[in-house]
Every structure is written in C-alpha cells, then in structure tokens.
C-alpha positions as CSV (number, residue, x, y, z in Angstrom):
1,X,-2.9,-6.3,-3.2
2,X,0.5,-5.6,-4.3
3,X,3.7,-5.4,-1.9
4,X,3.7,-1.7,-2.8
5,X,0.0,-1.9,-3.1
6,X,-0.6,-1.3,-0.7
7,X,0.4,2.7,1.5
8,X,0.7,6.5,1.8
9,X,3.2,8.5,-0.1
10,X,4.9,11.2,1.3
11,X,3.6,14.9,1.1
12,X,1.1,15.2,3.7
13,X,1.8,12.6,6.2
14,X,4.9,11.2,4.4
15,X,4.6,8.2,2.7
16,X,5.5,5.2,0.6
17,X,3.0,3.2,-1.1
18,X,4.3,0.2,-3.4
19,X,4.8,-2.9,-2.6
20,X,4.7,-3.2,1.1
21,X,3.3,0.3,0.4
22,X,4.1,3.8,1.4
23,X,2.8,5.4,4.5
24,X,2.7,8.5,6.6
25,X,4.7,8.7,9.9
26,X,2.9,6.6,13.1
27,X,3.0,5.9,16.4
28,X,5.9,3.9,17.4
29,X,4.3,1.8,20.2
30,X,7.9,0.0,20.6
31,X,10.2,0.4,23.7
32,X,13.4,2.3,22.7
33,X,16.7,0.8,23.2
34,X,19.3,2.0,25.6
35,X,20.5,1.3,28.9
36,X,18.7,0.7,32.1
37,X,18.7,3.5,34.0
38,X,20.9,2.6,36.9
39,X,23.3,1.9,33.8
40,X,23.4,5.7,33.0
41,X,23.5,7.0,36.8
42,X,27.2,4.7,37.3
43,X,25.5,2.0,39.3
44,X,26.1,-1.3,38.6
45,X,22.5,-3.3,36.9
46,X,21.4,-6.3,38.9
47,X,21.9,-9.4,37.3
48,X,19.7,-10.5,35.1
49,X,17.2,-13.0,36.2
50,X,16.3,-16.8,35.3
51,X,14.5,-16.3,32.7
52,X,17.0,-13.3,31.4
53,X,19.6,-16.0,31.0
54,X,18.0,-19.3,30.2
55,X,14.5,-19.0,28.5
56,X,13.3,-16.4,25.6
57,X,11.2,-13.5,26.6
58,X,7.8,-14.7,25.8
59,X,5.7,-12.4,22.9
60,X,2.9,-10.9,23.8
61,X,0.1,-12.2,22.4
62,X,-2.4,-10.6,20.0
63,X,-4.9,-10.1,22.7
64,X,-2.7,-8.4,24.5
65,X,-1.1,-6.0,22.3
66,X,-4.6,-5.5,21.4
67,X,-5.8,-4.7,25.0
68,X,-2.6,-2.6,25.0
69,X,-2.9,-0.9,22.5
70,X,-6.6,-0.1,23.4
71,X,-6.7,3.3,25.4
72,X,-4.6,4.9,23.0
73,X,-7.2,4.3,20.2
74,X,-10.2,5.0,22.2
75,X,-8.9,8.6,22.9
76,X,-8.5,8.9,19.3
77,X,-11.9,8.6,18.6
78,X,-13.1,10.3,21.8
79,X,-13.4,13.1,18.9
80,X,-15.5,13.2,15.9
81,X,-13.5,11.2,13.1
82,X,-14.8,14.7,11.3
83,X,-11.2,15.9,12.3
84,X,-9.5,13.3,9.8
85,X,-10.1,14.9,6.5
86,X,-9.4,18.1,5.0
87,X,-12.4,20.3,3.4
88,X,-13.7,19.3,0.9
89,X,-13.1,19.7,-2.9
90,X,-14.5,21.5,-5.5
91,X,-12.4,21.2,-8.6
92,X,-10.9,18.0,-9.9
93,X,-6.9,18.0,-8.5
94,X,-6.2,16.7,-11.7
95,X,-7.7,19.1,-14.3
96,X,-8.8,22.1,-12.4
97,X,-12.6,21.3,-13.4
98,X,-15.4,21.3,-11.1
99,X,-17.6,19.1,-13.1
100,X,-17.9,16.5,-9.9
101,X,-19.9,13.8,-9.4
102,X,-19.6,11.2,-6.2
103,X,-18.5,7.5,-7.5
104,X,-18.7,5.6,-4.1
105,X,-19.4,6.0,-0.6
106,X,-17.9,3.7,1.2
107,X,-16.5,2.3,4.9
108,X,-13.5,0.4,6.0
109,X,-14.0,-2.6,4.6
110,X,-10.4,-4.2,6.1
111,X,-9.8,-3.0,9.6
112,X,-13.2,-1.6,10.2
113,X,-11.9,1.5,11.9
114,X,-15.0,4.2,12.0
115,X,-15.4,6.4,9.2
116,X,-17.4,7.2,6.4
117,X,-15.3,7.9,2.8
118,X,-16.1,9.4,-0.3
119,X,-14.6,8.8,-4.1
120,X,-15.7,11.7,-6.4
121,X,-15.1,11.3,-10.2
122,X,-13.9,14.3,-12.3
123,X,-16.8,14.3,-15.1
124,X,-14.4,16.6,-17.6
125,X,-11.1,13.9,-17.3
126,X,-12.2,11.0,-15.6
127,X,-9.9,11.2,-12.4
128,X,-11.0,9.6,-9.2
129,X,-10.3,11.1,-5.7
130,X,-11.2,10.7,-2.2
131,X,-12.8,13.9,-1.2
132,X,-13.1,14.9,1.2
133,X,-9.6,13.8,1.5
134,X,-7.5,12.5,4.5
135,X,-5.1,15.3,6.4
136,X,-2.1,13.6,7.8
137,X,-4.1,12.9,11.2
138,X,-6.1,10.7,9.4
139,X,-3.6,9.4,7.3
140,X,-1.7,8.4,10.4
141,X,-4.4,6.7,12.1
142,X,-5.9,4.9,9.4
143,X,-2.6,3.1,8.3
144,X,-1.5,2.5,11.9
145,X,-1.6,-1.3,12.6
146,X,-2.5,-1.6,8.6
147,X,1.1,-2.5,7.1
148,X,3.0,-2.2,10.2
149,X,2.3,-3.2,14.1
150,X,-1.0,-5.7,14.6
151,X,-1.1,-6.0,10.3
152,X,2.7,-6.3,10.2
153,X,3.2,-10.1,10.1
154,X,-0.3,-10.6,7.9
155,X,0.7,-8.1,5.4
156,X,4.6,-9.1,5.5
157,X,3.1,-13.2,4.9
158,X,1.2,-11.6,1.7
159,X,3.6,-9.5,0.6
160,X,6.4,-12.3,1.0
161,X,4.4,-14.9,-1.0
162,X,3.9,-13.6,-4.2
163,X,7.4,-14.5,-5.8
164,X,5.6,-14.7,-9.2
165,X,4.1,-12.0,-9.6
166,X,7.4,-9.7,-8.7
167,X,8.8,-11.5,-11.7
168,X,6.4,-10.7,-13.6
169,X,7.1,-6.8,-13.0
170,X,10.6,-7.0,-13.2
171,X,10.5,-9.2,-16.6
172,X,8.4,-6.1,-18.2
173,X,11.4,-3.8,-18.0
174,X,13.8,-6.3,-20.4
175,X,12.1,-5.5,-23.7
176,X,13.3,-2.1,-23.0
177,X,16.4,-2.4,-20.8
178,X,18.0,-6.3,-20.4
179,X,20.7,-5.2,-18.3
180,X,20.3,-2.1,-15.9
181,X,22.9,-1.4,-14.0
182,X,20.6,-0.2,-11.5
183,X,17.4,-0.1,-9.9
184,X,15.1,2.5,-7.4
185,X,12.1,0.9,-6.6
186,X,9.8,3.6,-4.6
187,X,7.7,2.5,-1.9
188,X,9.2,-0.6,-1.6
189,X,8.2,-1.3,1.9
190,X,10.3,-4.6,3.1
191,X,12.1,-5.4,-0.1
192,X,10.6,-8.3,-1.2
193,X,10.1,-6.9,-4.9
194,X,13.7,-6.2,-5.1
195,X,14.8,-9.3,-3.5
196,X,12.9,-11.3,-6.2
197,X,13.6,-9.1,-9.4
198,X,17.8,-9.7,-8.3
199,X,16.9,-13.6,-8.9
200,X,16.1,-11.9,-12.7
201,X,18.6,-9.5,-13.2
202,X,21.6,-10.9,-11.2
203,X,23.8,-7.6,-12.2
204,X,21.4,-5.0,-11.2
205,X,22.1,-3.2,-8.3
206,X,18.8,-2.7,-6.6
207,X,18.0,0.2,-3.9
208,X,14.8,0.9,-2.2
209,X,12.9,4.1,-0.7
210,X,9.9,4.3,1.7
211,X,8.6,6.7,4.1
212,X,8.2,3.6,7.0
213,X,11.0,1.5,8.8
214,X,10.1,-1.1,6.7
215,X,13.3,0.0,4.1
216,X,15.4,-0.5,7.1
217,X,14.7,-3.8,7.3
218,X,14.8,-4.3,3.8
219,X,18.4,-3.2,3.8
220,X,19.4,-5.1,6.7
221,X,18.0,-8.5,5.2
222,X,20.2,-7.4,2.3
223,X,16.9,-7.2,-0.1
224,X,18.2,-3.6,-1.2
225,X,21.9,-2.5,-1.7
226,X,20.7,1.0,-0.3
227,X,18.0,2.2,1.6
228,X,16.6,5.4,1.8
229,X,13.8,6.5,4.2
230,X,11.9,9.5,3.6
231,X,9.5,11.2,1.1
232,X,10.6,10.8,-2.4
233,X,10.0,14.4,-3.9
234,X,12.2,15.1,-0.9
235,X,15.2,13.2,-1.7
236,X,15.2,13.1,-5.4
237,X,17.1,16.3,-5.8
238,X,19.8,14.0,-4.5
239,X,18.9,10.8,-6.4
240,X,19.1,13.1,-9.4
241,X,19.9,11.1,-12.8
242,X,21.3,8.3,-10.6
243,X,18.8,5.1,-11.8
244,X,18.1,3.2,-15.3
245,X,15.0,2.1,-14.1
246,X,12.7,3.9,-11.5
247,X,9.4,1.4,-10.4
248,X,6.3,2.6,-8.8
249,X,4.0,-0.2,-8.4
250,X,1.1,0.7,-6.3
251,X,2.6,3.6,-5.1
252,X,0.9,6.5,-7.0
253,X,-2.6,5.9,-5.5
254,X,-1.3,6.1,-2.1
255,X,-0.1,9.6,-2.5
256,X,-1.2,13.2,-1.5
257,X,0.7,14.8,-4.4
258,X,1.0,12.4,-7.6
259,X,2.2,14.8,-9.6
260,X,4.9,15.7,-7.2
261,X,6.2,12.1,-7.3
262,X,6.0,12.2,-10.9
263,X,8.1,15.0,-11.3
264,X,10.5,13.5,-8.2
265,X,10.3,10.3,-10.9
266,X,11.9,12.6,-14.1
267,X,14.3,13.8,-11.5
268,X,16.1,9.9,-10.6
269,X,15.5,8.5,-13.9
270,X,18.8,8.8,-16.0
271,X,18.3,10.3,-19.8
272,X,17.4,6.9,-21.7
273,X,16.1,5.7,-18.5
274,X,13.0,4.1,-17.6
275,X,9.8,4.7,-15.3
276,X,7.9,1.7,-14.6
277,X,4.5,2.3,-13.1
278,X,1.5,0.0,-12.3
279,X,-1.5,1.3,-10.7
280,X,-5.5,0.1,-9.9
281,X,-7.5,1.0,-13.4
282,X,-10.5,3.0,-11.8
283,X,-12.1,2.1,-15.8
284,X,-11.9,-1.7,-15.0
285,X,-16.2,-2.9,-15.6
286,X,-15.1,-4.9,-12.3
287,X,-15.1,-1.0,-10.2
288,X,-18.4,-0.8,-11.4
289,X,-20.0,-4.4,-11.5
290,X,-18.6,-5.1,-7.5
291,X,-18.8,-1.5,-6.1
292,X,-17.4,-1.1,-3.0
293,X,-16.9,-4.4,-3.0
294,X,-13.8,-4.1,-5.5
295,X,-10.7,-4.5,-3.3
296,X,-8.4,-1.6,-4.9
297,X,-11.1,0.6,-4.1
298,X,-9.3,0.1,-0.9
299,X,-10.7,3.2,1.5
300,X,-9.5,5.4,2.8
301,X,-5.8,4.3,1.8
302,X,-6.0,5.1,-1.8
303,X,-6.7,8.9,-2.3
304,X,-6.0,8.9,-6.1
305,X,-7.2,6.4,-9.3
306,X,-5.8,7.9,-12.6
307,X,-7.0,6.9,-15.6
308,X,-4.7,5.5,-18.8
309,X,-5.0,8.6,-20.8
310,X,-4.8,10.9,-18.1
311,X,-1.2,9.6,-16.9
312,X,0.3,9.1,-20.4
313,X,-0.5,12.7,-20.9
314,X,1.4,13.8,-18.2
315,X,4.5,12.0,-18.6
316,X,4.6,12.9,-22.2
317,X,4.4,16.9,-20.5
318,X,7.3,15.9,-18.6
319,X,9.5,14.2,-21.3
320,X,8.7,10.5,-21.0
321,X,7.6,8.9,-24.3
322,X,5.4,5.5,-23.2
323,X,7.0,2.6,-25.0
324,X,4.4,0.2,-23.2
325,X,1.0,-0.2,-21.9
326,X,-0.6,-3.4,-20.3
327,X,-3.3,-4.3,-18.5
328,X,-3.8,-8.1,-18.9
329,X,0.0,-8.3,-17.5
330,X,-0.8,-5.9,-14.4
331,X,-4.0,-7.9,-13.8
332,X,-4.3,-9.9,-10.6
333,X,-6.9,-12.2,-10.4
334,X,-8.0,-11.7,-6.7
335,X,-11.3,-9.5,-7.4
336,X,-14.4,-12.2,-6.9
337,X,-12.3,-13.8,-4.2
338,X,-11.6,-10.6,-2.5
339,X,-15.2,-8.9,-2.8
340,X,-16.6,-12.2,-1.6
341,X,-14.3,-12.0,1.4
342,X,-15.4,-8.8,2.3
343,X,-18.7,-9.1,2.1
344,X,-18.2,-12.2,4.5
345,X,-15.8,-9.9,7.2
346,X,-17.9,-7.0,6.8
347,X,-21.0,-9.3,7.5
348,X,-19.4,-11.4,10.5
349,X,-19.1,-10.5,14.1
350,X,-15.9,-8.2,14.6
351,X,-12.4,-9.7,15.6
352,X,-11.1,-7.9,18.9
353,X,-9.2,-5.2,17.8
354,X,-8.1,-2.0,19.7
355,X,-10.5,0.9,18.4
356,X,-13.8,-1.5,19.5
357,X,-14.7,-0.3,23.3
358,X,-14.5,-3.7,24.3
359,X,-13.5,-7.5,23.4
360,X,-16.6,-10.0,21.4
361,X,-17.8,-12.3,24.1
362,X,-17.8,-15.9,23.5
363,X,-20.9,-16.0,21.6
364,X,-19.8,-13.3,18.8
365,X,-16.6,-14.8,18.4
366,X,-18.1,-18.5,17.7
367,X,-20.5,-16.5,15.5
368,X,-17.7,-15.0,13.5
369,X,-16.0,-18.5,12.8
370,X,-19.4,-20.0,12.0
371,X,-20.1,-17.4,9.7
372,X,-16.8,-17.5,7.6
373,X,-16.8,-20.9,7.9
374,X,-19.8,-21.3,5.5
375,X,-18.8,-19.2,3.6
376,X,-15.6,-21.6,2.6
377,X,-17.3,-22.8,-0.9
378,X,-18.2,-19.6,-1.8
379,X,-14.4,-18.7,-1.3
380,X,-13.7,-21.4,-3.0
381,X,-16.0,-21.1,-5.6
382,X,-14.8,-17.3,-6.7
383,X,-11.0,-18.2,-6.7
384,X,-11.2,-21.1,-9.2
385,X,-13.4,-17.9,-11.4
386,X,-10.3,-15.5,-10.6
387,X,-8.1,-17.8,-11.7
388,X,-9.3,-19.9,-14.7
389,X,-12.5,-18.3,-16.1
390,X,-11.9,-14.7,-15.7
391,X,-8.4,-14.5,-15.9
392,X,-7.2,-15.3,-19.6
393,X,-9.7,-13.1,-20.9
394,X,-9.4,-9.9,-18.3
395,X,-8.8,-7.6,-20.9
396,X,-10.7,-8.9,-23.5
397,X,-13.8,-8.5,-21.1
398,X,-12.7,-5.2,-19.7
399,X,-11.9,-6.4,-16.4
400,X,-8.3,-6.0,-15.8
401,X,-8.1,-4.5,-12.0
402,X,-4.5,-2.5,-12.8
403,X,-2.9,-1.1,-16.1
404,X,1.3,-0.7,-16.1
405,X,3.0,1.6,-18.4
406,X,6.7,1.6,-19.2
407,X,7.9,4.8,-20.1
408,X,11.7,6.3,-21.3
409,X,13.0,9.3,-19.8
410,X,13.8,11.4,-23.5
C-alpha cells in the first residue's frame, strides 16, 4: 500500500486518503493537554514524584491499550453493524446507470472487524463501488485504529520505508515540469512522500493536506512547509490557482465523492499546472484472479474504483489534458505476497484486538504463531515471484495493480 494508500476523504466523514491516507474524524483517546485542576483553582501543585523527575513515564503495552479500548468497541458493536451503512444504491454513482451486478463480497481482511462488504460493478461504464456504502459512523468505526491509534506505528513504519516509490512518483512530473515551484500533496498523511520528493526537487515548496492530525505532525517535523487540515473540497477555494502541481496518490478510492475531489483539484492547480493521480486499477487481471485476496480491494476503506477511461473522460470535461498514462510505473509488486499473507492471517487464530470480546488464550496464540511460521516459505516464494517474475512483465500481462495519470490544466 502506498502511504496515501491507503484512507477516506472529506465528504461524508471527512477524509484524507493518500500516502498516509485520508480518513474521517475519529475518537481521540489521548488525554487533553492542560494544567492540573489544583493549579487552575489557584492552588500550588504538589511536587512531582520521584518517577516524574528521574524516570521516563512508561508507555502502556499493546495489551494494556487493547484492554483500555475494548469497552468502547464492544459498546459500538452492541447493535448490529447494519447501522454503519447507508441504504443500498440502485444506480451507478459515476454514470447513473441502473445496470449493476455484484462484483465482490468480502469481510475486513486486515483488521478483522465485524461486518460484510459488497462491491458492485456498473455494466454500463465499469465503475466499481461499495454498495451499500459506509455512512459517517461506519467510516469512523472502521478507520479507527487503522492509520492512527493501535495501527499508527505499524502503518507509519510501512509508509516511512517506501522512499524508492516516493522518488519514482516525484520524478514522474519531470518531463512536464522540471522545476515546479509549488506542490500540494492531497492525502499526505504524515508527509513521508513530500520529505522524499524534496530530494528530487530541492527547489520546490511542498505543502500537504489531510483530514487527520498527521498533517500537523508532518508540518512540525518539517516534511511539509504548510499543512492544511480538513476536507479538500472545503479548503480548495482558499487554495485557488496556487499550485504548479497537485498530487493525489491513492486518495480518490477513499473519497465518498471522487468527482467533488476532482473539481477541487481543478481549483487548486494554476492554469498550465499539472494534476498527478494514482489509483488502483479495477481492470487488473489480478483483481479477477486473486478475488477477495487482491490487496487493492481493501475493504471497507476503499469506496470507489474508477476505470482509467472514465477518469480520463471526466478530466477532459473539467478542462484538463491528459499528457501521460502509466501502468507499469504505478505497479506496486506486492500482489502475491499480500494475497498469501491475507489468506494465512485469515486462517490463523486472531491476535488480540479491542473489538474481540476477550483476549485469546495461550493455546490460540501458540496456534497463530505456528501457522504463520509455517507459512514463511510461501511468503518468501510470493515475494520472489512479485519482484523478479511478475514485475518486469506486469503491464504486458495486464496485472498492474494501479495506474497513474498526469494531466495539465488548460
């Protein structure tokens, strides 16, 4: 997954997919900063104890964090998960056709939160979309502890370690603008792409936009010059014609309304500037061959899958000219590895999570470890096939899992 990869955007619950990705608002479990109540009342605070002075405060273990979150999750799950969905659509959200067929039925294969999810395909235009779609409460529930909270370190390590991919993305603009002065990365998350892209384009000012507080961290760490927190369509008017480049890397698939995001991008890009979009390719043969185990389906976070012809047509309607369409360059060679891992993880007993009624016992933990260790040879083989057998031929074989468009605003 790419860092944008993977969150939601800002209409229904707010968003920011993209590198570290876009997401709806969520519960913040941190204690609010502030003075001690005795200080506020004018009383002198007690002296700090010995641990405060001489020892760092111990971070709670994962097991302790899970136990602390469990009551809230179980309260959320006391009612049926059906309350997390909007009514099913009878028409395609892209073209309005009523010719819909079921493309995929699956569960949450990454966090294993309860619920079942359906992707429908429009037989008229090929658009694939979640139906019924998560509502605001559902987006909050299923994104919670994925990119932040319990999942923050794991996903942060993943996104922070993809420098080569980020460099390739930044270099994709060079044939069309070798020295952009300003660049807005939408769905920037923690800003890892911008930090790496600055090595490719040291004279470019990189700003980031995200619905989550990750963009504030990115600004504090100096990965972006300016961090905008909020929904892109809401912020676009104040950013009008400000940027030479606007990028959306694995952002649109998280959005509740991709067309609204595209119109916001048209506002933010100056005339003659460029829009860079990278999204999963629903036309990939891997999408059919691997079925529910194809990582880019990423349910329930990914809401829309736009065929390349549809996106090109809509960009032209908005006043863009597509100057590059790339498939092999956008391919992330992890399909077989991810499919094997998802299948192993699904078959293994669950690791402890706050949405489970109780922690797993020692026997189940040992069983999980044994199964995953037994699967290591399959994981190694899948990695070798992904990188050395499939990657050089991905586009020719029709298995590229993503595509990238570079479009100039006319």
